[in-house]
C-alpha positions in Angstrom: 24.4 38.9 1.5 25.2 41.5 4.5 27.8 43.9 3.3 30.9 45.5 5.2 29.4 48.9 6.1 29.9 52.2 3.9 33.4 53.7 2.9 34.6 55.8 6.2 33.7 59.3 5.5 37.2 61.7 5.6 37.0 65.3 5.7 36.4 66.1 2.2 33.1 64.3 1.9 31.5 64.7 5.5 29.3 67.2 3.6 28.0 65.0 0.8 24.8 63.7 0.6 24.9 60.9 -1.7 24.9 57.2 -0.2 28.9 56.6 -1.7 30.3 53.2 -0.6 32.1 50.5 -2.4 30.8 48.7 -5.4 28.4 45.8 -4.5 30.5 43.0 -2.6 33.7 44.7 -2.9 34.5 43.1 0.5 35.4 39.9 -1.3 38.1 41.3 -3.7 39.9 42.9 -1.3 39.6 39.9 1.5 41.3 38.0 -1.9 43.9 40.6 -2.6 44.6 40.6 1.2 44.5 36.7 1.3 46.9 36.4 -1.9 49.4 38.7 -0.1 49.6 36.6 3.1 47.5 33.6 5.0 46.3 35.7 7.8 43.7 35.6 10.6 40.2 36.9 10.9 41.4 40.0 13.1 44.5 40.8 10.9 42.1 41.2 7.9 40.2 43.6 9.9 42.8 45.7 9.8 44.3 45.2 6.8 41.0 46.2 5.4 40.9 49.8 7.1 42.9 51.0 3.9 40.4 50.7 1.9 37.6 52.1 3.3 35.7 50.3 5.5 34.4 51.2 8.6 34.9 47.7 10.5 32.6 48.5 13.2 30.6 45.0 13.0 33.9 42.7 12.5 30.9 39.8 11.9 30.1 40.3 8.5 34.2 40.1 7.8 33.9 36.8 8.8 30.8 36.2 7.3 32.0 37.1 3.8 35.1 35.1 5.1 32.8 31.9 5.7 31.7 32.6 2.1 34.4 33.0 0.3 35.4 29.0 1.8 32.2 27.5 0.8 32.5 28.7 -2.6 36.0 27.5 -2.9 37.9 30.8 -3.0 39.8 30.2 0.7 40.8 27.6 2.6 40.9 28.1 6.2 43.4 26.0 9.2 43.1 26.2 13.1 46.5 27.6 14.1 47.3 26.6 17.9 49.2 29.3 19.9 50.8 29.5 23.8 49.2 32.5 24.5 45.8 32.4 23.4 42.8 31.0 21.8 43.3 28.9 18.2 42.6 30.7 15.4 41.5 30.1 12.3 43.9 30.9 9.4 43.0 31.8 6.1 44.7 31.3 2.5 43.8 31.7 -0.7 43.1 28.8 -3.2 43.5 28.4 -7.1 40.1 29.0 -7.8 40.2 32.1 -5.3 43.2 33.6 -7.2 41.5 33.0 -10.9 38.4 35.1 -8.7 41.0 37.5 -7.5 42.0 38.1 -11.6 37.7 38.5 -12.7 37.1 40.6 -10.1 40.4 42.9 -11.3 39.3 42.8 -14.6 35.3 44.3 -13.8 36.8 46.8 -11.7 39.8 48.2 -14.4 36.2 48.5 -16.3 34.4 50.2 -13.5 37.4 52.7 -13.2 37.2 53.6 -17.1 33.9 54.1 -16.3 34.0 55.9 -13.8 37.2 58.0 -14.9 34.3 58.9 -17.8 31.8 60.0 -15.8 34.6 62.4 -13.5 35.7 63.7 -17.0 31.7 64.9 -17.9 31.0 66.4 -14.4 33.9 68.6 -14.7 33.1 70.0 -18.0 29.8 71.1 -16.4 29.6 74.9 -15.7 29.2 75.1 -12.6 31.6 71.7 -11.7 33.0 71.0 -8.7 36.4 71.5 -7.9 38.9 68.4 -8.5 41.8 68.3 -6.0 44.2 65.6 -7.4 45.7 63.0 -5.0 49.1 63.5 -3.9 50.0 60.1 -5.9 48.7 59.0 -9.2 47.8 55.5 -8.1 45.2 57.3 -5.8 41.6 58.3 -7.6 41.4 62.0 -7.1 39.2 63.9 -4.5 36.1 65.6 -5.7 35.5 69.1 -3.3 32.1 69.8 -2.9 30.5 73.0 -3.2 33.3 74.7 -4.9 34.0 76.0 -8.5 37.4 75.1 -10.7 
């Protein structure tokens, strides 16, 4: 399956030599979350994916993932007619999609625990990178490469 591109690099990680990126297939739970919040058409979903760090230079990959989610029974779609332009396909989450979203949430929460352990151990090293707290506790901290605390 073709996944979306890696996380957009920000000023803090632009010098990073690691590959970075989201967990494998991270597009799926993101789309399920967005559709659990509200049904939407593909273009709207593209815009709403940006805060999750996706570089959306290839929108076809989002539509491919939506088709796969529909084949798996996690989303449905209907054509919405418009008086201002062409008809658009609007996607909605199904009950199975909500179950899958819960499963992804459990898995991602466990991964967050593991990543937290990793970061704690790295910060315990004598020459650890500086850790900068995010403004809000809901967001992950940023690691500044090349510095010491």
